[in-house]
VOPAGU-2260 file (C-alpha; in pm, 1 decimal, decimal comma):
REM VOPAGU-2260
SITE   aa  ch    i         X         Y         Z
SITE  MET   A    0   10859,2   12541,6    7067,3
SITE  PRO   A    1   10638,1   12363,9    6816,5
SITE  ALA   A    2   10944,8   12135,4    6718,5
SITE  LEU   A    3   11012,1   12033,7    7080,1
SITE  ARG   A    4   10655,8   11907,0    7126,0
SITE  ALA   A    5   10695,3   11717,3    6782,3
SITE  ALA   A    6   11031,6   11564,3    6908,5
SITE  PHE   A    7   10843,2   11462,4    7237,0
SITE  ALA   A    8   10540,3   11290,8    7047,9
SITE  ASP   A    9   10789,2   11102,6    6765,1
SITE  LEU   A   10   11048,1   11014,7    7017,6
SITE  LEU   A   11   10915,6   10961,6    7373,5
SITE  ARG   A   12   10552,1   10861,2    7364,8
SITE  PRO   A   13   10520,0   10589,0    7156,7
SITE  GLU   A   14   10829,1   10396,3    7300,7
SITE  LEU   A   15   10766,4   10482,4    7674,5
SITE  HIS   A   16   10413,2   10350,7    7661,7
SITE  LYS   A   17   10539,9   10047,2    7479,5
SITE  ILE   A   18   10782,5    9999,3    7773,2
SITE  PHE   A   19   10527,5   10071,9    8036,7
SITE  ASP   A   20   10284,8    9803,7    7913,5
SITE  ASP   A   21   10554,9    9536,7    7889,2
SITE  ALA   A   22   10668,7    9635,2    8247,6
SITE  TYR   A   23   10333,9    9629,0    8373,4
SITE  ASN   A   24   10209,4    9301,1    8250,5
SITE  GLU   A   25   10535,4    9121,0    8271,0
SITE  VAL   A   26   10435,1    8927,0    8593,7
SITE  PRO   A   27   10111,6    8781,8    8673,1
SITE  GLN   A   28    9972,3    8948,2    8973,1
SITE  VAL   A   29    9799,9    8731,9    9279,1
SITE  PHE   A   30    9498,3    8959,0    9366,7
SITE  PRO   A   31    9290,7    8848,8    9047,5
SITE  ARG   A   32    9312,3    8492,2    9172,6
SITE  LEU   A   33    9147,8    8575,9    9538,5
SITE  PHE   A   34    8912,6    8881,2    9469,9
SITE  ASN   A   35    8596,7    8893,7    9237,5
SITE  VAL   A   36    8734,7    9148,9    8996,0
SITE  GLU   A   37    8467,1    9376,6    8846,1
SITE  THR   A   38    8441,7    9707,9    8645,6
SITE  SER   A   39    8251,8    9993,6    8795,5
SITE  ASP   A   40    8106,3   10294,3    8630,9
SITE  LYS   A   41    7983,6   10481,4    8931,2
SITE  ALA   A   42    8165,7   10677,3    9177,5
SITE  THR   A   43    8081,2   10428,7    9449,2
SITE  GLU   A   44    7958,2   10053,1    9476,6
SITE  VAL   A   45    7726,6    9924,3    9723,5
SITE  ASP   A   46    7681,0    9541,6    9782,9
SITE  SER   A   47    7379,7    9453,3    9950,5
SITE  ALA   A   48    7239,0    9100,3   10037,3
SITE  VAL   A   49    6906,9    8942,4   10143,2
SITE  SER   A   50    6878,6    8607,7   10285,1
SITE  GLY   A   51    6733,5    8303,0   10128,3
SITE  PHE   A   52    6500,3    8067,2   10319,7
SITE  GLY   A   53    6480,2    7796,6   10551,4
SITE  VAL   A   54    6399,4    7410,9   10459,8
SITE  LEU   A   55    6052,1    7329,4   10342,6
SITE  THR   A   56    5751,2    7249,2   10591,8
SITE  GLN   A   57    5574,3    6933,9   10585,0
SITE  THR   A   58    5230,4    7043,7   10491,2
SITE  ALA   A   59    4925,6    6855,7   10533,6
SITE  GLU   A   60    4658,4    6768,9   10245,9
SITE  ASP   A   61    4473,4    7059,6   10171,9
SITE  SER   A   62    4661,2    7265,3   10435,5
SITE  PRO   A   63    4756,8    7619,7   10339,7
SITE  ILE   A   64    5147,0    7717,3   10286,1
SITE  GLN   A   65    5353,2    7863,0   10536,9
SITE  TYR   A   66    5511,0    8144,6   10409,7
SITE  GLU   A   67    5850,5    8314,1   10536,6
SITE  ASP   A   68    6017,7    8623,0   10465,9
SITE  PRO   A   69    6324,1    8678,4   10353,5
SITE  VAL   A   70    6587,7    8880,5   10599,9
SITE  GLN   A   71    6771,7    9197,1   10483,9
SITE  MET   A   72    7141,8    9162,7   10546,2
SITE  TYR   A   73    7417,8    9397,3   10576,6
SITE  ASP   A   74    7552,9    9652,2   10316,7
SITE  LYS   A   75    7922,4    9706,2   10214,4
SITE  THR   A   76    8023,2   10057,7   10062,9
SITE  TYR   A   77    8311,5   10048,3    9811,8
SITE  ILE   A   78    8426,7   10425,6    9775,3
SITE  HIS   A   79    8699,9   10422,0    9453,1
SITE  LEU   A   80    9010,7   10613,6    9530,1
SITE  LYS   A   81    9260,6   10741,9    9287,6
SITE  TYR   A   82    9646,9   10684,4    9284,9
SITE  THR   A   83    9882,0   10823,4    9083,7
SITE  LYS   A   84   10272,7   10878,0    9022,6
SITE  GLY   A   85   10462,1   11073,8    8759,9
SITE  PHE   A   86   10786,1   11184,6    8650,9
SITE  ARG   A   87   10936,4   11453,0    8445,0
SITE  VAL   A   88   11231,5   11453,6    8195,1
SITE  SER   A   89   11407,0   11779,4    8087,9
SITE  GLU   A   90   11462,2   11851,1    7731,9
SITE  GLU   A   91   11825,5   11850,3    7772,4
SITE  LEU   A   92   11831,9   11501,6    7904,4
SITE  VAL   A   93   11580,6   11387,1    7624,4
SITE  ASP   A   94   11825,6   11556,6    7382,8
SITE  ASP   A   95   12152,3   11440,1    7533,6
SITE  ASP   A   96   12095,8   11112,0    7714,4
SITE  GLN   A   97   12030,7   10897,1    7419,3
SITE  TRP   A   98   11755,5   10703,6    7635,1
SITE  ARG   A   99   12030,9   10540,3    7845,7
SITE  ILE   A  100   11844,5   10692,6    8143,8
SITE  ILE   A  101   11469,2   10784,7    8066,1
SITE  ARG   A  102   11405,0   10407,8    7900,4
SITE  GLY   A  103   11369,2   10261,7    8253,8
SITE  LYS   A  104   11121,4   10511,6    8362,3
SITE  PRO   A  105   10800,9   10362,0    8255,2
SITE  GLN   A  106   10903,2   10038,7    8354,0
SITE  GLN   A  107   10935,5   10165,6    8728,1
SITE  LEU   A  108   10582,6   10343,0    8710,3
SITE  GLY   A  109   10440,8   10027,5    8590,0
SITE  ARG   A  110   10613,5    9851,6    8881,9
SITE  SER   A  111   10482,9   10078,6    9120,3
SITE  ALA   A  112   10132,0   10025,6    9004,1
SITE  ARG   A  113   10149,4    9668,2    9016,7
SITE  ARG   A  114   10288,6    9691,3    9367,6
SITE  THR   A  115   10050,2    9938,1    9487,3
SITE  GLU   A  116    9736,8    9702,3    9363,7
SITE  GLU   A  117    9903,8    9410,8    9550,1
SITE  ILE   A  118    9941,7    9580,4    9863,0
SITE  LEU   A  119    9584,8    9732,6    9868,1
SITE  ALA   A  120    9463,4    9397,9    9803,4
SITE  SER   A  121    9694,4    9195,2   10075,9
SITE  ASN   A  122    9588,1    9461,0   10296,9
SITE  ILE   A  123    9257,1    9273,6   10328,3
SITE  PHE   A  124    9399,8    8976,3   10467,3
SITE  ASN   A  125    9720,1    9127,8   10661,6
SITE  ASN   A  126    9408,5    9319,2   10852,1
SITE  ALA   A  127    9163,9    9042,0   10873,3
SITE  PHE   A  128    9259,0    9004,3   11206,8
SITE  ALA   A  129    9308,0    9342,6   11325,6
SITE  ALA   A  130    9055,9    9591,3   11462,5
SITE  GLY   A  131    9083,0    9842,0   11216,1
SITE  GLN   A  132    8897,2    9680,9   10942,7
SITE  LEU   A  133    8552,4    9576,4   10976,8
SITE  GLY   A  134    8272,5    9430,8   10755,0
SITE  GLY   A  135    7890,1    9546,8   10710,7
SITE  ASP   A  136    7829,8    9315,6   11004,4
SITE  GLY   A  137    8057,8    9543,1   11200,7
SITE  VAL   A  138    8296,7    9268,2   11283,7
SITE  ARG   A  139    8628,4    9177,3   11156,1
SITE  PHE   A  140    8709,1    8981,6   10839,7
SITE  CYS   A  141    8821,5    8674,2   11002,7
SITE  SER   A  142    8615,3    8704,6   11343,2
SITE  THR   A  143    8483,6    8427,4   11596,0
SITE  VAL   A  144    8159,0    8646,7   11645,1
SITE  HIS   A  145    7985,2    8714,5   11306,6
SITE  PRO   A  146    7612,6    8819,1   11394,9
SITE  ARG   A  147    7310,9    8676,3   11192,8
SITE  SER   A  148    7085,0    8919,5   11030,3
SITE  ASP   A  149    6787,8    8707,9   11143,0
SITE  GLY   A  150    6910,8    8703,5   11522,4
SITE  GLY   A  151    7062,0    8359,8   11545,5
SITE  ALA   A  152    7363,3    8230,1   11709,1
SITE  THR   A  153    7685,2    8395,6   11581,9
SITE  GLN   A  154    7945,1    8228,3   11384,9
SITE  SER   A  155    8303,9    8206,1   11344,7
SITE  ASN   A  156    8556,1    8183,2   11034,3
SITE  ALA   A  157    8826,0    8195,1   11266,6
SITE  SER   A  158    9036,0    8012,0   11477,4
SITE  SER   A  159    9013,7    8098,1   11865,3
SITE  THR   A  160    9332,2    7934,3   11934,1
SITE  GLY   A  161    9536,4    8050,9   11656,7
SITE  ILE   A  162    9628,1    7701,9   11544,6
SITE  THR   A  163    9951,1    7647,7   11331,8
SITE  LEU   A  164    9927,0    7510,7   10970,2
SITE  THR   A  165    9957,9    7130,7   10994,6
SITE  TYR   A  166    9796,7    6837,6   10849,0
SITE  ASP   A  167    9539,1    6775,0   11136,1
SITE  ASN   A  168    9484,3    7147,0   11173,1
SITE  LEU   A  169    9419,0    7159,1   10809,6
SITE  GLU   A  170    9118,1    6919,0   10878,2
SITE  THR   A  171    8993,0    7111,4   11140,3
SITE  ALA   A  172    8987,9    7436,9   10951,5
SITE  GLU   A  173    8816,5    7259,5   10637,4
SITE  LEU   A  174    8544,7    7103,8   10856,4
SITE  ALA   A  175    8488,5    7425,5   11045,8
SITE  MET   A  176    8449,6    7574,2   10697,4
SITE  ARG   A  177    8206,0    7363,1   10573,2
SITE  GLY   A  178    7970,7    7425,7   10868,9
SITE  GLN   A  179    7947,2    7766,8   10772,9
SITE  LEU   A  180    7598,8    7874,3   10773,9
SITE  ASP   A  181    7378,5    8143,6   10580,4
SITE  ASP   A  182    7160,5    8404,3   10768,8
SITE  LYS   A  183    6853,7    8166,2   10790,7
SITE  GLY   A  184    7093,8    7901,8   10965,7
SITE  GLN   A  185    7109,2    7685,2   10661,1
SITE  ILE   A  186    7439,2    7512,0   10555,0
SITE  ILE   A  187    7549,6    7657,0   10220,8
SITE  SER   A  188    7767,9    7367,7   10121,7
SITE  VAL   A  189    8122,2    7591,8   10147,8
SITE  SER   A  190    8403,7    7363,2    9992,1
SITE  PRO   A  191    8753,8    7509,7   10015,8
SITE  LYS   A  192    8985,3    7509,5    9712,0
SITE  ILE   A  193    9283,1    7769,2    9793,8
SITE  LEU   A  194    9513,2    7759,2   10070,9
SITE  VAL   A  195    9678,3    8130,5   10114,6
SITE  VAL   A  196   10004,4    8144,2   10289,1
SITE  PRO   A  197   10308,9    8372,3   10359,4
SITE  PRO   A  198   10630,1    8251,4   10207,8
SITE  ASP   A  199   10713,1    8135,9   10532,3
SITE  LEU   A  200   10453,2    7829,6   10513,0
SITE  ARG   A  201   10515,4    7783,2   10152,0
SITE  ARG   A  202   10746,7    7441,5   10243,4
SITE  VAL   A  203   10484,4    7325,3   10489,3
SITE  ALA   A  204   10185,4    7412,4   10275,7
SITE  LEU   A  205   10285,4    7208,1    9960,9
SITE  THR   A  206   10421,5    6924,8   10175,5
SITE  ILE   A  207   10080,6    6885,5   10310,8
SITE  THR   A  208    9900,0    6906,4    9972,0
SITE  LYS   A  209   10123,8    6739,3    9754,4
SITE  SER   A  210   10201,1    6437,5    9979,3
SITE  THR   A  211   10078,7    6110,2    9871,8
SITE  GLN   A  212   10046,6    5988,6   10216,1
SITE  ILE   A  213    9983,4    6201,6   10537,7
SITE  PRO   A  214   10311,4    6402,7   10606,8
SITE  GLY   A  215   10524,1    6289,9   10890,7
SITE  SER   A  216   10336,5    5982,0   10938,4
SITE  THR   A  217   10492,3    5625,5   10945,2
SITE  ASP   A  218   10137,6    5456,1   10862,9
SITE  ASN   A  219   10042,9    5390,9   10502,1
SITE  ASP   A  220    9725,2    5619,4   10543,9
SITE  VAL   A  221    9600,1    5812,5   10226,6
SITE  ASN   A  222    9671,8    6212,6   10213,4
SITE  ILE   A  223    9302,1    6326,7   10173,9
SITE  PHE   A  224    9433,4    6670,0   10060,5
SITE  GLN   A  225    9656,3    6552,3    9798,3
SITE  GLY   A  226    9577,7    6770,0    9491,8
SITE  THR   A  227    9266,0    6933,0    9638,1
SITE  LEU   A  228    9401,6    7264,1    9746,7
SITE  ASP   A  229    9566,9    7554,2    9538,4
SITE  VAL   A  230    9838,2    7690,8    9750,2
SITE  ILE   A  231    9906,4    8055,4    9692,9
SITE  ASP   A  232   10237,3    8198,2    9875,6
SITE  TRP   A  233   10193,4    8548,8    9861,3
SITE  ASP   A  234   10491,8    8734,5    9899,5
SITE  TYR   A  235   10282,6    9053,2   10025,1
SITE  ILE   A  236   10151,7    8874,3   10337,0
SITE  THR   A  237   10302,4    9036,0   10616,1
SITE  SER   A  238   10267,4    8764,8   10900,4
SITE  THR   A  239   10492,5    8479,5   10884,4
SITE  THR   A  240   10219,6    8222,2   11073,6
SITE  ALA   A  241    9887,8    8331,0   10925,0
SITE  TRP   A  242    9692,5    8130,8   10671,4
SITE  TRP   A  243    9365,3    8114,6   10490,0
SITE  LEU   A  244    9109,1    7882,8   10313,7
SITE  ILE   A  245    8884,9    8024,4   10028,5
SITE  ASP   A  246    8618,2    7879,9    9855,9
SITE  PRO   A  247    8637,2    8043,5    9523,4
SITE  GLN   A  248    8257,8    7987,8    9445,1
SITE  GLN   A  249    8147,3    8156,9    9790,9
SITE  LYS   A  250    8382,5    8426,4    9835,1
SITE  LYS   A  251    8263,8    8766,8    9866,7
SITE  ILE   A  252    8583,8    8953,0    9850,6
SITE  GLN   A  253    8579,4    9236,3    9591,6
SITE  TRP   A  254    8792,1    9453,2    9375,1
SITE  PHE   A  255    8641,4    9722,0    9177,0
SITE  TRP   A  256    8820,6    9931,9    8899,0
SITE  ARG   A  257    8690,6   10260,7    8818,4
SITE  GLN   A  258    8942,0   10317,9    8604,3
SITE  ARG   A  259    9251,4   10087,0    8527,4
SITE  PRO   A  260    9603,5   10194,4    8506,6
SITE  VAL   A  261    9667,3   10455,8    8208,7
SITE  MET   A  262    9974,9   10609,1    8118,2
SITE  LYS   A  263    9946,0   10997,7    8040,5
SITE  SER   A  264   10168,2   11239,4    7888,0
SITE  ASP   A  265   10247,2   11612,0    7845,9
SITE  TYR   A  266   10521,9   11885,9    7827,7
SITE  SER   A  267   10582,2   12207,6    7998,9
SITE  PHE   A  268   10558,6   12501,0    7761,9
SITE  GLU   A  269   10828,1   12696,1    7979,9
SITE  THR   A  270   11075,9   12435,1    8020,7
SITE  GLY   A  271   11029,5   12174,3    7752,0
SITE  ALA   A  272   11038,7   11903,6    8015,4
SITE  ALA   A  273   10829,8   11606,7    7928,4
SITE  LEU   A  274   10595,5   11524,4    8215,5
SITE  TYR   A  275   10466,2   11139,9    8245,5
SITE  LYS   A  276   10220,9   11013,3    8507,3
SITE  ILE   A  277   10019,2   10693,9    8574,5
SITE  GLN   A  278    9686,0   10706,3    8726,7
SITE  GLU   A  279    9408,2   10462,5    8843,0
SITE  ARG   A  280    9090,5   10403,4    9043,3
SITE  ASN   A  281    8993,9   10137,4    9244,7
SITE  SER   A  282    8833,4   10017,1    9561,6
SITE  GLN   A  283    8867,6    9669,6    9744,4
SITE  GLY   A  284    8718,3    9472,7   10062,6
SITE  PHE   A  285    8504,4    9188,3   10134,5
SITE  SER   A  286    8078,0    9210,0   10097,5
SITE  ASP   A  287    8068,2    8883,4   10321,5
SITE  TRP   A  288    8287,1    8640,6   10531,7
SITE  ARG   A  289    8171,4    8333,2   10401,6
SITE  GLY   A  290    8405,2    8104,1   10178,0
SITE  VAL   A  291    8672,7    8228,1   10387,9
SITE  TRP   A  292    8817,9    8069,2   10686,9
SITE  GLY   A  293    9145,0    8221,3   10864,9
SITE  SER   A  294    9397,6    8152,6   11155,6
SITE  ALA   A  295    9644,2    8383,9   11310,6
SITE  GLY   A  296    9882,8    8090,6   11309,7
SITE  ASP   A  297   10073,8    8218,9   11635,9
SITE  GLY   A  298    9904,9    7974,2   11880,9
SITE  ALA   A  299    9735,1    8240,7   12069,9
SITE  ALA   A  300    9417,4    8286,4   12211,2
SITE  TYR   A  301    9185,6    8501,3   11959,4
SITE  SER   A  302    8804,6    8626,1   12024,6
SITE  SER   A  303    8686,5    8901,2   11819,2
């Protein structure tokens, strides 16, 4: 069988790897634009945070400094999971088919990997209002009752009425975002720069953010959102009405690569079949809700 092994090495591996690489990189993915993408060298990653401090206290001459203790915030653990897919090609197919069938198989593995990553990442948003996905603070990604570590009043980063995407509602959302506080009750200066929508809302989103004047208005008022938001219409958003604002400087939406996608190959000694697989390890989630604001966009009451 040595001749067969050499044939696989010479004929299959270089070509299939090249095709795989070309397919995997063919279209820019969305999730790296929304997630903080990092590399991990451990089995798990834990994000932990400690609060800052309140404003300074006016102090009289020759009076002691007033000390303030920071507050331990919530932890978020990321467990890297492995994802794989493979295919096998018979020796006879390699000999007789002259690449007409197997040429496309590595491309399909590459597309499967890209699709898997987009689905995993988009689930953070698709489940933002769902009960199954909770953050370190014990509530949903988009919630009206985020607790504060210092025991202060709860905060919201979600619409309690599911407001639809309109010019006026976008202003409501922006103002709500700019009011987000840290765990000491201090303004953190959130500035939304990204508007995430499903394809169904692409036209509305671009009309609101690209028009020179206020969309649909007969007045000559300036559109305050013109050129201020990067619209991302994501094919993997399952809702047709939900939308989100994101501050890329404040967001804590994480993606960890433990192993980036790699193509591996081998052959079966008994059958001569060539075996190919792709595998990767990653984890994703959110370590904090701040820097994000969302609405289910369905006009329904929401409190969770």
